[in-house]
N, C-alpha and C positions, 0 to 999 in steps of 0.2 A: 338728343341733347340731354345730358345729365345735369341735374341740379345738385348743388352742395359746394363745399369749399375745396379748394385745391389741396392735395395731400401735403405739399410743402408748407403751406400756411397752417394746416392742422398740426404738423409736427412742431413748428415754431411755437404755436399756442400751447401745446402740451409741455414743451420744455420750459416756457415762461411760467406756466402754472406750477410746475414741479419746483422750479427755482424759488418762486414766491413762497410756497409752502415750506421749503427747506430753510429759507431765511427766517420765517416766522418761528419755526421750531428751534432754530439756533439761538435766536434772541430769547425765547422763553427758557431754553435750557441754561443759557449763561446766567440769566437772572435767578433761576431756580437754584443753581449751584452756589451762586454768590450769597443768597439769603439762607439757604438750607444748611450750608456748612459753616461752622464757626471760624472766625478769624484765628490765625495762628497766634497763640498766646505768647506775648513777649516774655512772660515769666517762665513758661516752659522752655523757651529758647535759651534764656540766660541760665536756667537751672541745669541745662546739659553740661555747662562748664563750671558748675559750682558744687563744692563739697568741702567738708572739713572732718577732722577727727578729734576725739578727746585724747590729747597727748598725755595728760597727767590729771589725776584726781586724788585729792587727799582730804581727810576729815579730821578736824581738831575738836575733840570732845570738850576741852576746857572752854574754848571760845564759841563752840557750836557753829563752826564755820567750815563750809565745803570750799576748797580751793581747786580751781580747774585751770588747766592750760589747754586752750584750743588751738589747733593748727589748720589754717586754710591752705590746703595743698593744690587748689585749683586756681583759675584766673579771674574769678568774679568776686568782688568785695561783697561780704554778707552783712546785711542789716537785720534788725528785728530778731536778735538771738534771745531765746527764752529757755528757761529750765522748768522742768516738771519733776517733782520729787515724790516718790511713792512710799507709802507707809508699809507696815508689816503685813497688812492685808492685801498688798499689791494694788492699792487704790491711790489715785493722785491726791496726796494730802496738801501739797504746796504746788500751785499751778501758776503759769504765766509770770514767772519771776524774770523780769526783763533785765538784760545787760545793756549798759550804755556803750555807745561807740560802734564802730564798724570793724569787722574782722577782715583785714586786708589780705590780699593774696600773698602766699609765701611768708606769712608772719605767724609767730607764736604769740598768743595773747592771753594774759592771765585774767581770770574772773573769780570772784568770790561771792558766796551766798552765806549770810549770817542768820542766826536764830533757828537753826535746824537741829532738833533733838537727834540723838544717836540711833533711834529706832527706825530710820529710813532703810529702804531696801534697794532702791534704784534711783539713779539720776539720769534723766533723758533730756538731751539738748536738741532744740529745733530752731528753725529760722522761719520767720513769717514770709520772707522773700521767696523761699523755696520750701513750701510745707512738706514736700515729699522727702526732704532730707531730714533725717532724725537719727540721732546716735545716743546709745546708752553708755554709761560709764564702762571702762574697759573690762572689768571683771564683774559679771552679774552675780556671782556668789558673794562677793564682797565688793559693793559698788564703789567704795572709796576706802583705801586703807585708813584705819583709825589710829590717831595718836593721842 
C-alpha cells in the first residue's frame, strides 16, 4: 500500500496554485502599469488638432506698432496667445506679451503690439494651451515689413 496523494488531486492542486500565482501577478502588473505610466495628457490630445499661422505681419515705425493677423486653420480654439520679440542680438527683449481673446477655428484675428523699437529681429508667437506650437513671423530676414 503506497502512501501519498492521488495524482488527480495533485494535478488539481498544482493548477490551483498556478492560477493563484497568475492572478497575483496580473493584479500587480495592472497596478504597476496604471501608476508607472502617465495619464494621457488632455493638452497633448487637443494639441493634435490645434495650429495657427501668422498670416500677416507689419511694423509701423511711427507708432512703433507691430500688427499681426493670425489664422487658426485647425479645429481647436486657442487661448493664451503670447508674443516674444527678439532684439538685434537675437535675445528675447520683450517676452510674454499676452493677447486678449481666443483665436477661434477658421478665423483671421488681428493683434497689435505697441512700444516696440524698430531694432527687433524676430517675432515669435506661441500659445500656452499648446506650448509645442510656436511660429515666427513669415520672413526671418525681415520679421515684419516696416513702414
